[in-house]
Backbone and ligand atoms as CSV (ligand in chain L), in Angstrom:
chain,resi,resn,atom,element,x,y,z
A,1,MET,N,N,16.872,64.127,33.137
A,1,MET,CA,C,16.858,62.563,33.234
A,1,MET,C,C,18.238,62.032,33.427
A,2,ALA,N,N,18.391,61.058,34.439
A,2,ALA,CA,C,19.762,60.520,34.667
A,2,ALA,C,C,20.040,59.419,33.642
A,3,LEU,N,N,21.239,59.267,33.267
A,3,LEU,CA,C,21.578,58.137,32.262
A,3,LEU,C,C,21.888,56.984,33.185
A,4,THR,N,N,21.591,55.799,32.632
A,4,THR,CA,C,22.110,54.613,33.289
A,4,THR,C,C,23.168,53.994,32.442
A,5,LEU,N,N,23.798,53.033,32.970
A,5,LEU,CA,C,24.984,52.376,32.270
A,5,LEU,C,C,24.553,51.787,30.946
A,6,ILE,N,N,23.301,51.326,31.003
A,6,ILE,CA,C,22.823,50.846,29.696
A,6,ILE,C,C,22.582,51.946,28.678
A,7,ASP,N,N,22.052,53.045,29.197
A,7,ASP,CA,C,21.842,54.308,28.273
A,7,ASP,C,C,23.205,54.682,27.638
A,8,ILE,N,N,24.213,54.680,28.477
A,8,ILE,CA,C,25.560,55.198,27.948
A,8,ILE,C,C,26.090,54.141,26.907
A,9,SER,N,N,25.923,52.920,27.247
A,9,SER,CA,C,26.400,51.829,26.281
A,9,SER,C,C,25.732,52.043,24.959
A,10,HIS,N,N,24.277,52.140,25.069
A,10,HIS,CA,C,23.475,52.316,23.915
A,10,HIS,C,C,23.850,53.509,23.063
A,11,LEU,N,N,24.182,54.712,23.877
A,11,LEU,CA,C,24.463,55.910,23.034
A,11,LEU,C,C,25.941,55.750,22.340
A,12,LEU,N,N,26.859,55.112,23.016
A,12,LEU,CA,C,28.138,54.924,22.332
A,12,LEU,C,C,28.072,54.051,20.997
A,13,VAL,N,N,27.298,53.002,21.335
A,13,VAL,CA,C,27.171,51.930,20.169
A,13,VAL,C,C,26.347,52.440,18.971
A,14,THR,N,N,25.199,53.182,19.414
A,14,THR,CA,C,24.267,53.377,18.359
A,14,THR,C,C,24.650,54.772,17.607
A,15,ARG,N,N,25.282,55.768,18.441
A,15,ARG,CA,C,25.592,56.998,17.749
A,15,ARG,C,C,27.124,57.328,17.594
A,16,GLY,N,N,27.913,56.336,18.164
A,16,GLY,CA,C,29.283,56.508,18.174
A,16,GLY,C,C,29.984,56.377,16.726
A,17,ASN,N,N,29.200,55.955,15.810
A,17,ASN,CA,C,29.760,55.843,14.481
A,17,ASN,C,C,29.824,57.142,13.723
A,18,ALA,N,N,29.245,58.085,14.323
A,18,ALA,CA,C,29.277,59.484,13.562
A,18,ALA,C,C,30.830,60.024,13.697
A,19,GLN,N,N,31.086,60.749,12.612
A,19,GLN,CA,C,32.548,61.312,12.538
A,19,GLN,C,C,32.835,62.205,13.784
A,20,TYR,N,N,34.002,62.220,14.334
A,20,TYR,CA,C,34.407,62.958,15.372
A,20,TYR,C,C,34.897,64.263,14.894
A,21,GLY,N,N,33.942,65.348,14.900
A,21,GLY,CA,C,34.391,66.641,14.277
A,21,GLY,C,C,34.801,66.542,12.810
A,22,GLY,N,N,36.040,67.167,12.537
A,22,GLY,CA,C,36.574,67.084,11.197
A,22,GLY,C,C,37.720,66.138,11.159
A,23,GLU,N,N,37.781,65.142,12.179
A,23,GLU,CA,C,38.877,64.259,12.322
A,23,GLU,C,C,38.636,62.960,11.525
A,24,ALA,N,N,39.802,62.126,11.562
A,24,ALA,CA,C,39.730,60.894,10.675
A,24,ALA,C,C,39.149,59.616,11.538
A,25,VAL,N,N,38.515,59.914,12.596
A,25,VAL,CA,C,37.942,58.847,13.498
A,25,VAL,C,C,36.597,59.128,13.800
A,26,SER,N,N,35.797,58.030,14.214
A,26,SER,CA,C,34.494,58.132,14.540
A,26,SER,C,C,34.493,58.624,16.137
A,27,GLN,N,N,33.254,59.075,16.652
A,27,GLN,CA,C,33.192,59.353,18.044
A,27,GLN,C,C,33.647,58.170,18.942
A,28,LEU,N,N,33.168,57.099,18.543
A,28,LEU,CA,C,33.422,55.834,19.470
A,28,LEU,C,C,34.919,55.597,19.336
A,29,GLU,N,N,35.534,55.651,18.251
A,29,GLU,CA,C,36.933,55.370,17.984
A,29,GLU,C,C,37.746,56.349,18.940
A,30,HIS,N,N,37.305,57.670,18.917
A,30,HIS,CA,C,37.973,58.770,19.599
A,30,HIS,C,C,37.928,58.514,21.184
A,31,ALA,N,N,36.684,58.135,21.539
A,31,ALA,CA,C,36.513,57.748,22.975
A,31,ALA,C,C,37.264,56.540,23.424
A,32,LEU,N,N,37.391,55.561,22.593
A,32,LEU,CA,C,38.189,54.317,22.989
A,32,LEU,C,C,39.684,54.622,23.019
A,33,GLN,N,N,40.149,55.392,22.149
A,33,GLN,CA,C,41.654,55.749,22.012
A,33,GLN,C,C,41.923,56.720,23.167
A,34,CYS,N,N,41.019,57.647,23.569
A,34,CYS,CA,C,41.329,58.537,24.605
A,34,CYS,C,C,41.353,57.855,26.011
A,35,ALA,N,N,40.408,56.897,26.127
A,35,ALA,CA,C,40.466,56.060,27.377
A,35,ALA,C,C,41.682,55.214,27.350
A,36,HIS,N,N,42.078,54.650,26.338
A,36,HIS,CA,C,43.211,53.723,26.151
A,36,HIS,C,C,44.406,54.465,26.512
A,37,LEU,N,N,44.636,55.684,26.017
A,37,LEU,CA,C,45.832,56.426,26.334
A,37,LEU,C,C,45.876,56.865,27.778
A,38,ALA,N,N,44.700,57.104,28.360
A,38,ALA,CA,C,44.669,57.382,29.871
A,38,ALA,C,C,45.076,56.112,30.658
A,39,GLU,N,N,44.671,55.004,30.169
A,39,GLU,CA,C,44.948,53.773,30.947
A,39,GLU,C,C,46.447,53.421,30.647
A,40,LEU,N,N,46.984,53.695,29.569
A,40,LEU,CA,C,48.402,53.294,29.353
A,40,LEU,C,C,49.344,54.291,30.173
A,41,ALA,N,N,48.740,55.526,30.470
A,41,ALA,CA,C,49.536,56.496,31.355
A,41,ALA,C,C,49.336,56.074,32.757
A,42,GLY,N,N,48.597,55.072,33.182
A,42,GLY,CA,C,48.495,54.757,34.541
A,42,GLY,C,C,47.478,55.586,35.273
A,43,GLU,N,N,46.478,56.208,34.555
A,43,GLU,CA,C,45.553,57.034,35.269
A,43,GLU,C,C,44.566,56.190,36.197
A,44,THR,N,N,43.839,56.851,37.070
A,44,THR,CA,C,42.847,56.066,37.854
A,44,THR,C,C,41.689,55.695,36.984
A,45,PRO,N,N,40.910,54.668,37.468
A,45,PRO,CA,C,39.723,54.259,36.702
A,45,PRO,C,C,38.751,55.525,36.572
A,46,GLU,N,N,38.864,56.461,37.394
A,46,GLU,CA,C,38.003,57.700,37.364
A,46,GLU,C,C,38.291,58.488,36.127
A,47,LEU,N,N,39.671,58.631,35.878
A,47,LEU,CA,C,40.136,59.584,34.720
A,47,LEU,C,C,40.019,58.777,33.425
A,48,VAL,N,N,40.199,57.428,33.456
A,48,VAL,CA,C,39.936,56.756,32.314
A,48,VAL,C,C,38.531,56.756,31.802
A,49,THR,N,N,37.628,56.674,32.855
A,49,THR,CA,C,36.213,56.887,32.475
A,49,THR,C,C,35.852,58.316,32.009
A,50,ALA,N,N,36.582,59.331,32.634
A,50,ALA,CA,C,36.381,60.692,32.136
A,50,ALA,C,C,36.836,60.734,30.672
A,51,ALA,N,N,37.963,60.006,30.369
A,51,ALA,CA,C,38.391,60.049,28.999
A,51,ALA,C,C,37.376,59.310,27.920
A,52,LEU,N,N,36.828,58.327,28.468
A,52,LEU,CA,C,35.813,57.647,27.652
A,52,LEU,C,C,34.603,58.531,27.405
A,53,LEU,N,N,34.242,59.228,28.391
A,53,LEU,CA,C,32.984,59.938,28.363
A,53,LEU,C,C,33.058,61.458,27.945
A,54,HIS,N,N,34.225,61.933,27.744
A,54,HIS,CA,C,34.445,63.440,27.705
A,54,HIS,C,C,33.642,64.134,26.697
A,55,ASP,N,N,33.348,63.445,25.579
A,55,ASP,CA,C,32.571,64.104,24.351
A,55,ASP,C,C,31.280,63.416,24.302
A,56,ILE,N,N,30.671,62.788,25.301
A,56,ILE,CA,C,29.410,62.051,25.177
A,56,ILE,C,C,28.278,63.215,24.961
A,57,GLY,N,N,28.581,64.451,25.347
A,57,GLY,CA,C,27.764,65.519,25.001
A,57,GLY,C,C,27.325,65.669,23.582
A,58,HIS,N,N,28.468,65.332,22.758
A,58,HIS,CA,C,28.213,65.430,21.314
A,58,HIS,C,C,27.121,64.427,20.817
A,59,LEU,N,N,27.096,63.259,21.434
A,59,LEU,CA,C,26.170,62.162,21.247
A,59,LEU,C,C,24.701,62.584,21.668
A,60,LEU,N,N,24.691,63.219,22.834
A,60,LEU,CA,C,23.369,63.575,23.346
A,60,LEU,C,C,22.679,64.796,22.523
A,61,ALA,N,N,23.594,65.598,21.838
A,61,ALA,CA,C,23.133,66.612,21.059
A,61,ALA,C,C,23.938,66.755,19.857
A,62,PRO,N,N,23.712,65.896,18.840
A,62,PRO,CA,C,24.549,65.888,17.593
A,62,PRO,C,C,24.582,67.306,17.017
A,63,GLU,N,N,25.725,67.592,16.406
A,63,GLU,CA,C,25.981,68.900,15.922
A,63,GLU,C,C,25.174,69.127,14.544
A,64,GLY,N,N,24.782,70.504,14.571
A,64,GLY,CA,C,24.307,70.935,13.279
A,64,GLY,C,C,25.256,71.903,12.580
A,65,GLU,N,N,24.887,72.828,11.805
A,65,GLU,CA,C,25.785,73.709,11.125
A,65,GLU,C,C,25.461,75.073,11.752
A,66,GLY,N,N,26.379,75.963,11.468
A,66,GLY,CA,C,26.309,77.354,11.682
A,66,GLY,C,C,26.268,77.766,13.090
A,67,ALA,N,N,25.306,78.703,13.480
A,67,ALA,CA,C,25.403,79.077,14.870
A,67,ALA,C,C,24.878,78.141,15.865
A,68,GLU,N,N,24.079,77.186,15.494
A,68,GLU,CA,C,23.711,76.171,16.377
A,68,GLU,C,C,24.861,75.189,16.740
A,69,ARG,N,N,25.677,74.978,15.772
A,69,ARG,CA,C,26.944,74.155,15.953
A,69,ARG,C,C,27.884,74.970,16.902
A,70,ALA,N,N,27.993,76.180,16.642
A,70,ALA,CA,C,28.946,77.056,17.370
A,70,ALA,C,C,28.742,76.865,18.987
A,71,GLY,N,N,27.233,77.064,19.112
A,71,GLY,CA,C,26.955,77.005,20.553
A,71,GLY,C,C,27.195,75.693,21.135
A,72,ARG,N,N,27.037,74.654,20.381
A,72,ARG,CA,C,27.281,73.320,20.958
A,72,ARG,C,C,28.778,73.075,21.087
A,73,ASP,N,N,29.728,73.542,20.175
A,73,ASP,CA,C,30.909,73.358,20.291
A,73,ASP,C,C,31.675,74.063,21.515
A,74,GLY,N,N,30.993,75.066,21.933
A,74,GLY,CA,C,31.404,75.887,23.176
A,74,GLY,C,C,30.824,75.208,24.354
A,75,LEU,N,N,29.795,74.405,24.191
A,75,LEU,CA,C,29.203,73.877,25.503
A,75,LEU,C,C,29.113,72.381,25.504
A,76,HIS,N,N,29.600,71.537,24.639
A,76,HIS,CA,C,29.441,70.168,24.648
A,76,HIS,C,C,29.910,69.525,25.841
A,77,GLN,N,N,31.021,70.048,26.539
A,77,GLN,CA,C,31.549,69.500,27.748
A,77,GLN,C,C,30.569,69.635,28.897
A,78,CYS,N,N,29.508,70.511,28.863
A,78,CYS,CA,C,28.590,70.656,29.944
A,78,CYS,C,C,27.269,69.983,29.611
A,79,VAL,N,N,26.996,69.725,28.366
A,79,VAL,CA,C,25.703,69.120,28.057
A,79,VAL,C,C,25.371,67.871,28.798
A,80,ALA,N,N,26.397,66.942,28.977
A,80,ALA,CA,C,26.168,65.720,29.598
A,80,ALA,C,C,26.109,65.628,31.164
A,81,LEU,N,N,26.608,66.721,31.626
A,81,LEU,CA,C,26.831,66.705,33.133
A,81,LEU,C,C,25.536,66.426,33.887
A,82,PRO,N,N,24.400,67.116,33.599
A,82,PRO,CA,C,23.163,66.863,34.462
A,82,PRO,C,C,22.765,65.293,34.274
A,83,PHE,N,N,23.011,64.799,33.184
A,83,PHE,CA,C,22.634,63.368,32.841
A,83,PHE,C,C,23.484,62.449,33.576
A,84,LEU,N,N,24.776,62.761,33.998
A,84,LEU,CA,C,25.773,61.789,34.589
A,84,LEU,C,C,26.050,62.079,36.037
A,85,ARG,N,N,25.369,63.160,36.620
A,85,ARG,CA,C,25.747,63.574,38.006
A,85,ARG,C,C,25.306,62.528,38.999
A,86,ALA,N,N,24.213,61.906,38.745
A,86,ALA,CA,C,23.842,60.798,39.820
A,86,ALA,C,C,24.679,59.606,39.758
A,87,LEU,N,N,25.337,59.287,38.678
A,87,LEU,CA,C,26.066,58.050,38.374
A,87,LEU,C,C,27.504,58.169,38.735
A,88,LEU,N,N,28.208,59.371,38.634
A,88,LEU,CA,C,29.545,59.401,38.523
A,88,LEU,C,C,30.141,60.524,39.546
A,89,PRO,N,N,31.329,60.403,40.082
A,89,PRO,CA,C,31.812,61.309,41.112
A,89,PRO,C,C,32.534,62.500,40.412
A,90,PRO,N,N,32.782,63.457,41.258
A,90,PRO,CA,C,33.435,64.703,40.613
A,90,PRO,C,C,34.833,64.292,39.977
A,91,ALA,N,N,35.505,63.247,40.367
A,91,ALA,CA,C,36.844,62.944,39.840
A,91,ALA,C,C,36.521,62.589,38.285
A,92,VAL,N,N,35.348,62.148,37.873
A,92,VAL,CA,C,35.079,62.040,36.489
A,92,VAL,C,C,34.395,63.310,35.946
A,93,LEU,N,N,33.476,63.789,36.576
A,93,LEU,CA,C,32.578,64.973,36.114
A,93,LEU,C,C,33.376,66.126,35.886
A,94,GLU,N,N,34.354,66.439,36.763
A,94,GLU,CA,C,35.056,67.807,36.731
A,94,GLU,C,C,36.030,67.776,35.611
A,95,PRO,N,N,36.923,66.668,35.421
A,95,PRO,CA,C,37.742,66.729,34.144
A,95,PRO,C,C,36.990,66.811,32.950
A,96,VAL,N,N,35.748,66.195,32.861
A,96,VAL,CA,C,35.004,66.418,31.580
A,96,VAL,C,C,34.548,67.869,31.445
A,97,ARG,N,N,34.122,68.385,32.591
A,97,ARG,CA,C,33.424,69.718,32.496
A,97,ARG,C,C,34.663,70.796,32.054
A,98,LEU,N,N,35.952,70.460,32.427
A,98,LEU,CA,C,37.137,71.367,32.291
A,98,LEU,C,C,37.935,71.050,31.040
A,99,HIS,N,N,37.552,70.093,30.336
A,99,HIS,CA,C,38.601,69.688,29.404
A,99,HIS,C,C,38.680,70.684,28.134
A,100,VAL,N,N,37.614,71.436,27.915
A,100,VAL,CA,C,37.674,72.423,26.818
A,100,VAL,C,C,38.519,73.640,27.408
A,101,ASP,N,N,38.243,74.150,28.635
A,101,ASP,CA,C,38.977,75.042,29.327
A,101,ASP,C,C,40.434,74.741,29.352
A,102,ALA,N,N,40.777,73.429,29.411
A,102,ALA,CA,C,42.169,72.986,29.584
A,102,ALA,C,C,42.955,73.305,28.219
A,103,LYS,N,N,42.180,73.167,27.106
A,103,LYS,CA,C,42.703,73.534,25.783
A,103,LYS,C,C,43.013,75.010,25.770
A,104,ARG,N,N,42.162,75.925,26.335
A,104,ARG,CA,C,42.415,77.292,26.263
A,104,ARG,C,C,43.579,77.624,27.154
A,105,TYR,N,N,43.795,76.873,28.199
A,105,TYR,CA,C,44.864,77.078,29.217
A,105,TYR,C,C,46.179,76.687,28.372
A,106,LEU,N,N,46.142,75.582,27.888
A,106,LEU,CA,C,47.394,75.001,27.253
A,106,LEU,C,C,47.881,75.835,26.074
A,107,CYS,N,N,46.920,76.576,25.355
A,107,CYS,CA,C,47.270,77.499,24.348
A,107,CYS,C,C,48.017,78.715,24.837
A,108,THR,N,N,47.734,79.053,25.975
A,108,THR,CA,C,48.577,80.136,26.630
A,108,THR,C,C,49.677,79.691,27.482
A,109,ALA,N,N,49.776,78.602,28.093
A,109,ALA,CA,C,50.728,78.219,29.013
A,109,ALA,C,C,51.845,77.413,28.403
A,110,GLU,N,N,51.585,76.842,27.207
A,110,GLU,CA,C,52.630,75.993,26.552
A,110,GLU,C,C,53.036,76.456,25.156
A,111,ARG,N,N,54.218,76.901,24.952
A,111,ARG,CA,C,54.560,77.407,23.617
A,111,ARG,C,C,54.455,76.237,22.657
A,112,GLY,N,N,53.893,76.566,21.466
A,112,GLY,CA,C,53.804,75.575,20.479
A,112,GLY,C,C,52.602,74.743,20.489
A,113,TYR,N,N,51.837,74.675,21.645
A,113,TYR,CA,C,50.645,73.831,21.785
A,113,TYR,C,C,49.566,74.129,20.734
A,114,GLN,N,N,49.309,75.405,20.641
A,114,GLN,CA,C,48.099,75.785,19.601
A,114,GLN,C,C,48.534,75.530,18.272
A,115,ASP,N,N,49.773,75.830,17.851
A,115,ASP,CA,C,50.124,75.444,16.471
A,115,ASP,C,C,50.123,74.018,16.138
A,116,ALA,N,N,50.221,73.151,17.258
A,116,ALA,CA,C,50.239,71.754,16.983
A,116,ALA,C,C,48.991,71.003,16.882
A,117,LEU,N,N,47.860,71.983,17.225
A,117,LEU,CA,C,46.476,71.390,17.245
A,117,LEU,C,C,46.024,71.029,15.896
A,118,SER,N,N,45.114,69.895,15.656
A,118,SER,CA,C,44.669,69.652,14.282
A,118,SER,C,C,43.902,70.761,13.797
A,119,PRO,N,N,43.731,71.000,12.479
A,119,PRO,CA,C,42.916,72.075,11.967
A,119,PRO,C,C,41.431,72.129,12.583
A,120,ALA,N,N,40.872,70.957,12.696
A,120,ALA,CA,C,39.488,70.982,13.225
A,120,ALA,C,C,39.591,71.515,14.633
A,121,SER,N,N,40.598,71.287,15.444
A,121,SER,CA,C,40.613,71.561,16.763
A,121,SER,C,C,41.012,73.115,16.930
A,122,GLN,N,N,41.829,73.572,15.903
A,122,GLN,CA,C,42.060,75.059,15.940
A,122,GLN,C,C,40.739,75.730,15.585
A,123,HIS,N,N,40.034,75.221,14.651
A,123,HIS,CA,C,38.597,75.842,14.345
A,123,HIS,C,C,37.734,75.907,15.588
A,124,SER,N,N,37.723,74.787,16.214
A,124,SER,CA,C,36.791,74.774,17.373
A,124,SER,C,C,37.292,75.680,18.548
A,125,LEU,N,N,38.532,75.865,18.619
A,125,LEU,CA,C,39.037,76.790,19.675
A,125,LEU,C,C,38.495,78.137,19.434
A,126,GLU,N,N,38.300,78.541,18.359
A,126,GLU,CA,C,37.813,79.963,18.070
A,126,GLU,C,C,36.368,79.920,18.492
A,127,LEU,N,N,35.543,78.806,18.222
A,127,LEU,CA,C,34.170,78.752,18.708
A,127,LEU,C,C,34.110,78.708,20.359
A,128,GLN,N,N,35.107,78.231,20.916
A,128,GLN,CA,C,35.263,77.996,22.418
A,128,GLN,C,C,35.822,79.168,23.054
A,129,GLY,N,N,36.143,80.284,22.377
A,129,GLY,CA,C,36.512,81.396,23.183
A,129,GLY,C,C,38.021,81.864,22.970
A,130,GLY,N,N,38.768,80.861,22.334
A,130,GLY,CA,C,40.142,81.128,21.998
A,130,GLY,C,C,41.098,80.961,23.238
A,131,ALA,N,N,42.281,81.374,23.074
A,131,ALA,CA,C,43.297,81.110,24.224
A,131,ALA,C,C,42.920,82.103,25.412
A,132,TYR,N,N,43.298,81.595,26.630
A,132,TYR,CA,C,43.116,82.305,27.730
A,132,TYR,C,C,44.043,83.544,27.832
A,133,SER,N,N,43.603,84.543,28.455
A,133,SER,CA,C,44.623,85.565,29.032
A,133,SER,C,C,45.494,84.875,30.063
A,134,VAL,N,N,46.542,85.610,30.475
A,134,VAL,CA,C,47.380,85.085,31.477
A,134,VAL,C,C,46.624,84.987,32.813
A,135,GLU,N,N,45.798,85.967,33.146
A,135,GLU,CA,C,45.048,85.924,34.348
A,135,GLU,C,C,44.068,84.832,34.362
A,136,GLU,N,N,43.354,84.633,33.292
A,136,GLU,CA,C,42.438,83.566,33.088
A,136,GLU,C,C,43.147,82.095,33.244
A,137,ALA,N,N,44.387,81.990,32.674
A,137,ALA,CA,C,45.152,80.840,32.892
A,137,ALA,C,C,45.507,80.404,34.232
A,138,VAL,N,N,45.867,81.615,35.018
A,138,VAL,CA,C,46.214,81.364,36.402
A,138,VAL,C,C,44.964,80.980,37.235
A,139,GLN,N,N,43.912,81.522,36.964
A,139,GLN,CA,C,42.596,81.122,37.589
A,139,GLN,C,C,42.263,79.803,37.297
A,140,PHE,N,N,42.326,79.414,36.023
A,140,PHE,CA,C,41.925,78.085,35.596
A,140,PHE,C,C,42.712,76.905,36.458
A,141,VAL,N,N,44.064,77.065,36.327
A,141,VAL,CA,C,44.936,76.038,36.851
A,141,VAL,C,C,44.840,75.938,38.383
A,142,SER,N,N,44.233,76.848,39.109
A,142,SER,CA,C,44.141,76.785,40.442
A,142,SER,C,C,42.891,76.036,41.082
A,143,GLN,N,N,42.045,75.716,40.031
A,143,GLN,CA,C,40.862,74.997,40.313
A,143,GLN,C,C,41.102,73.501,40.656
A,144,PRO,N,N,40.215,72.793,41.590
A,144,PRO,CA,C,40.374,71.450,41.741
A,144,PRO,C,C,40.172,70.749,40.425
A,145,PHE,N,N,40.937,69.620,40.150
A,145,PHE,CA,C,40.819,68.842,38.896
A,145,PHE,C,C,41.305,69.395,37.756
A,146,ALA,N,N,41.916,70.654,37.817
A,146,ALA,CA,C,42.521,71.318,36.636
A,146,ALA,C,C,43.585,70.357,36.003
A,147,HIS,N,N,44.341,69.841,36.881
A,147,HIS,CA,C,45.474,69.129,36.405
A,147,HIS,C,C,45.088,67.763,35.705
A,148,GLU,N,N,44.117,67.266,36.294
A,148,GLU,CA,C,43.418,66.024,35.525
A,148,GLU,C,C,42.936,66.430,34.215
A,149,ALA,N,N,42.276,67.535,34.212
A,149,ALA,CA,C,41.623,67.992,33.003
A,149,ALA,C,C,42.629,68.244,31.861
A,150,ILE,N,N,43.948,68.832,32.356
A,150,ILE,CA,C,44.962,68.982,31.319
A,150,ILE,C,C,45.452,67.785,30.796
A,151,ARG,N,N,45.614,66.701,31.661
A,151,ARG,CA,C,46.049,65.435,31.202
A,151,ARG,C,C,45.060,64.907,30.248
A,152,LEU,N,N,43.757,64.958,30.627
A,152,LEU,CA,C,42.613,64.584,29.790
A,152,LEU,C,C,42.811,65.143,28.353
A,153,ARG,N,N,42.977,66.460,28.532
A,153,ARG,CA,C,43.229,67.170,27.143
A,153,ARG,C,C,44.238,66.650,26.264
A,154,ARG,N,N,45.466,66.193,26.869
A,154,ARG,CA,C,46.510,65.631,26.097
A,154,ARG,C,C,46.085,64.254,25.527
A,155,TYR,N,N,45.254,63.555,26.333
A,155,TYR,CA,C,44.863,62.121,25.620
A,155,TYR,C,C,43.910,62.447,24.537
A,156,ASP,N,N,43.049,63.466,24.762
A,156,ASP,CA,C,42.011,63.872,23.773
A,156,ASP,C,C,42.711,64.280,22.546
A,157,ASP,N,N,43.753,65.093,22.552
A,157,ASP,CA,C,44.481,65.627,21.326
A,157,ASP,C,C,45.102,64.410,20.483
A,158,ALA,N,N,45.518,63.435,21.286
A,158,ALA,CA,C,46.347,62.452,20.716
A,158,ALA,C,C,45.329,61.262,20.170
A,159,ALA,N,N,44.083,61.383,20.510
A,159,ALA,CA,C,43.146,60.162,20.287
A,159,ALA,C,C,42.389,60.349,18.932
A,160,LYS,N,N,43.259,60.682,17.916
A,160,LYS,CA,C,42.505,60.994,16.474
A,160,LYS,C,C,43.253,60.176,15.457
A,161,VAL,N,N,43.878,58.977,15.722
A,161,VAL,CA,C,44.653,58.290,14.743
A,161,VAL,C,C,43.707,57.242,14.097
A,162,ALA,N,N,43.599,57.346,12.815
A,162,ALA,CA,C,42.680,56.432,12.080
A,162,ALA,C,C,43.425,55.073,12.197
A,163,GLY,N,N,42.569,54.042,12.549
A,163,GLY,CA,C,42.858,52.718,12.559
A,163,GLY,C,C,43.694,52.165,13.776
A,164,ARG,N,N,44.018,53.051,14.791
A,164,ARG,CA,C,44.736,52.632,15.985
A,164,ARG,C,C,43.864,51.438,16.691
A,165,SER,N,N,44.619,50.632,17.099
A,165,SER,CA,C,43.830,49.494,17.861
A,165,SER,C,C,43.792,49.828,19.288
A,166,THR,N,N,42.604,49.462,19.987
A,166,THR,CA,C,42.482,49.691,21.371
A,166,THR,C,C,41.769,48.450,21.973
A,167,PRO,N,N,41.790,48.409,23.246
A,167,PRO,CA,C,40.855,47.333,23.911
A,167,PRO,C,C,39.466,47.596,23.429
A,168,ALA,N,N,38.757,46.473,23.538
A,168,ALA,CA,C,37.271,46.488,23.086
A,168,ALA,C,C,36.501,47.433,24.040
A,169,PHE,N,N,35.407,47.893,23.498
A,169,PHE,CA,C,34.516,48.636,24.122
A,169,PHE,C,C,34.107,48.183,25.527
A,170,GLU,N,N,33.854,46.864,25.575
A,170,GLU,CA,C,33.455,46.159,26.799
A,170,GLU,C,C,34.445,46.338,27.943
A,171,HIS,N,N,35.670,46.313,27.502
A,171,HIS,CA,C,36.781,46.712,28.537
A,171,HIS,C,C,36.665,47.879,29.347
A,172,PHE,N,N,36.239,48.923,28.626
A,172,PHE,CA,C,36.093,50.319,29.112
A,172,PHE,C,C,34.840,50.362,29.912
A,173,MET,N,N,33.636,49.599,29.335
A,173,MET,CA,C,32.398,49.582,30.114
A,173,MET,C,C,32.573,48.946,31.427
A,174,HIS,N,N,33.514,47.950,31.574
A,174,HIS,CA,C,33.847,47.338,32.802
A,174,HIS,C,C,34.478,48.428,33.749
A,175,THR,N,N,35.291,49.193,33.319
A,175,THR,CA,C,35.926,50.135,34.039
A,175,THR,C,C,34.896,51.221,34.570
A,176,LEU,N,N,34.014,51.681,33.593
A,176,LEU,CA,C,32.874,52.490,33.901
A,176,LEU,C,C,31.982,51.899,35.022
A,177,ALA,N,N,31.660,50.625,34.931
A,177,ALA,CA,C,30.797,49.974,35.848
A,177,ALA,C,C,31.479,49.988,37.236
A,178,THR,N,N,32.795,49.741,37.304
A,178,THR,CA,C,33.518,49.666,38.534
A,178,THR,C,C,33.395,51.067,39.185
A,179,VAL,N,N,33.686,52.155,38.411
A,179,VAL,CA,C,33.657,53.474,38.909
A,179,VAL,C,C,32.306,53.828,39.561
A,180,THR,N,N,31.206,53.443,38.750
A,180,THR,CA,C,29.722,53.770,39.166
A,180,THR,C,C,29.432,52.937,40.420
A,181,ALA,N,N,29.930,51.670,40.411
A,181,ALA,CA,C,29.523,50.998,41.734
A,181,ALA,C,C,30.259,51.514,42.872
A,182,ARG,N,N,31.581,51.912,42.708
A,182,ARG,CA,C,32.362,52.598,43.816
A,182,ARG,C,C,31.710,53.906,44.198
A,183,HIS,N,N,31.208,54.549,43.270
A,183,HIS,CA,C,30.578,55.827,43.639
A,183,HIS,C,C,29.172,55.615,44.342
A,184,ALA,N,N,28.410,54.619,43.918
A,184,ALA,CA,C,27.306,54.225,44.517
A,184,ALA,C,C,27.407,53.825,45.853
A,185,LEU,N,N,28.330,52.993,46.133
A,185,LEU,CA,C,28.740,52.570,47.607
A,185,LEU,C,C,29.071,53.779,48.366
A,186,ALA,N,N,29.946,54.673,47.874
A,186,ALA,CA,C,30.384,55.803,48.662
A,186,ALA,C,C,29.175,56.683,48.909
A,187,SER,N,N,28.195,56.756,48.000
A,187,SER,CA,C,26.974,57.640,48.132
A,187,SER,C,C,25.889,56.882,48.915
A,188,GLN,N,N,26.055,55.717,49.157
A,188,GLN,CA,C,25.071,54.831,49.699
A,188,GLN,C,C,23.815,54.878,48.881
A,189,MET,N,N,24.006,54.758,47.495
A,189,MET,CA,C,22.862,54.728,46.599
A,189,MET,C,C,22.955,53.295,45.785
A,190,PRO,N,N,21.723,52.719,45.616
A,190,PRO,CA,C,21.742,51.596,44.787
A,190,PRO,C,C,22.083,51.809,43.297
A,191,VAL,N,N,22.622,50.896,42.645
A,191,VAL,CA,C,22.944,51.195,41.229
A,191,VAL,C,C,22.681,49.866,40.401
A,192,ALA,N,N,22.252,50.057,39.164
A,192,ALA,CA,C,21.726,48.895,38.368
A,192,ALA,C,C,22.987,48.502,37.510
A,193,LEU,N,N,23.623,47.335,37.671
A,193,LEU,CA,C,24.791,47.048,36.839
A,193,LEU,C,C,24.214,46.271,35.639
A,194,PRO,N,N,24.865,46.479,34.442
A,194,PRO,CA,C,24.483,45.755,33.245
A,194,PRO,C,C,24.521,44.280,33.341
A,195,ALA,N,N,23.593,43.585,32.651
A,195,ALA,CA,C,23.741,42.114,32.717
A,195,ALA,C,C,24.914,41.548,32.119
L,1,FE2,FE,FE,37.485,64.828,22.459
């Protein structure tokens, strides 16, 4: 089932108060901080939207414990893609799909990156397959949108500060609506904008 803008808004508002992993922020605070950091860095509306939605898979499939959680931590970046594919272009979907792989890449490519991860992120790294080998890292970074995913990863890592102020949710929903409208025009598909 394809998500609409209203579905996405509803998901973020109604389920976004869940804690973001073991971090000191909620899922919605994390999404807003990540999108804000992308915007401050001068990223395109598409990458700002990717930052806003990169973990929406967690809201579609809330995490349980044990093995079930392990599977989801390794796959949350893919859970949402079938639901978003009709609405958003590859410039949004691909960085979302690759943002966990970007963490595995940075652990190999950048000295000190892994040690600087939060304890919760170090734990999820194990569930996600750990640092890449050099060969895997080279293969990763040669893909389209790998560099956007790496930048998204850096915003993701920094978007965990309790109490940090951000623009309102509506600000980023406007960015999302702009990106979906642009994609619909490019695809010659009708799109229902929120009232
Ligand atoms: Fe995240």
